[in-house]
C-alpha positions, 0 to 999 in steps of 0.5 A, a space after each residue: 938826643 934832645 926832644 924840644 917840647 918849649 916850642 914847636 915840637 923838634 928832636 935833635 941828635 947831637 947839633 943835627 935836627 931830625 926832620 920829624 914831618 908833619 901831621 898825625 905823627 908829630 901829634 902823637 909823639 907829642 902826646 907820648 912826650 907830654 906823658 914821658 916815660 908813662 904808659 898812654 892807652 890807645 884810647 887816650 892817644 886816638 883822642 888826642 891824635 884826633 883832637 878835632 875831627 872824629 877818629 876813623 874805623 882805621 885809627 888803632 892801625 894808624 897809631 900803630 903806623 905811626 909809632 912805627 915811622 918814629 922808631 925808624 926816626 928815633 931808635 927801635 927802643 925809644 917808643 915802647 908798646 904793650 897790649 893797648 898802650 905806648 910809652 916814650 923812654 926818655 933818659 935824664 936831661 933829654 927832655 927841655 922842659 925837665 932841663 928848664 926845671 932843672 936849671 931853675 932849681 940849680 939857680 935857687 940854690 946858687 942864690 942861697 950860697 950866695 953865688 950870683 954868678 952860678 945863679 946867672 948862668 943856670 937862669 940864662 941856660 934856662 931861658 935859652 930853652 924857651 922858643 914859644 908856646 909848650 906842646 903846640 901840637 896838643 891844642 885842643 887837649 886840656 892836659 896839655 894846656 895845663 902843662 904848658 901854663 905851668 911851664 909858662 909861669 916857670 919861664 916868667 919866674 926865671 927870667 924875673 929871677 934873672 932880671 933880680 940877679 943881674 940888678 945885684 950883679 950891678 947890670 940894671 940896664 940888662 934887668 930892665 930888657 928882661 922885665 919888659 919882657 915879662 911885663 909884656 908877656 903877663 901885663 898883671 905881674 905886678 912884682 915884675 913891674 916894680 922890679 922894672 921901675 926900680 931896674 930903670 931907676 938904678 940905671 939912671 932912667 928915672 923918667 922911663 921909670 916914672 912912664 912905667 909906673 904910670 903904664 903899670 897903674 893904667 894897666 892894673 886899673 883898666 884889667 883889675 880895677 885896683 890901684 897898684 900894691 905896696 910893692 909898686 908903689 914903693 918902687 914908684 917913691 923910690 924912682 922919684 928920689 935921686 939914685 945915690 950912686 949917680 950922686 956919688 959918681 958925680 963926686 968923683 967916686 969910684 962906684 963899682 968899688 963901693 958897689 963891690 964892697 956893699 955887696 960883699 957886706 950884704 952877703 955877709 950881713 943879710 944874705 943874697 937880696 935883689 935891692 939892697 945894693 943895686 
């Protein structure tokens, strides 16, 4: 069974989605998943389930009914109960937020080992898990908001790392697509802007690279009142120069072969690096 919190709450049994209904039972289930495998007090469940309205006198009895409804859908052993508290039992790999973290960690291990294909496989799998704002049923809960922000930051890091890996694999145009998404979601992410400028340059789109730099600079000045930092400024300088691979291609050199040889030498001498060979 897979529990999805990286977007609207969903539960799948194999390929089949389970109809959870809507309303307060789903809000309660989301609160239990936020605290997976930990006991959540009845008082906390009531406060979260009635986030923006006063809880009725029957709130404790209502929570008991919601638990009964979810046990019917998910299995009687999924939600454990004791006096004044409930706990959602989640096995390893059953929560998509945990899967996101696991794929991100595995990608870092693959990168350290110089395994670009393995790194990309984990990063792509992580990216496919994202469906929207995490824990969106808990809009007024501070704990859920903090966790949603943490997961969003992890997702953007995954997308940025994936773009860097794509460049190392000789696919800068695909990297640029991901980086446009990242900069749209977080316009103050200067590192992503710099990578986007470089990706466009290495894809042979120097005009777009220059326009992207100007847009990034304008955003930073408008929102933060600062000029681009050293990384973004350096990316702009690189994008203003002719791409050496374009010059090689114009001379009839087999660029793909050159890239493969240089990538092999890079791994032997320097270890993985996003921009030494692109």
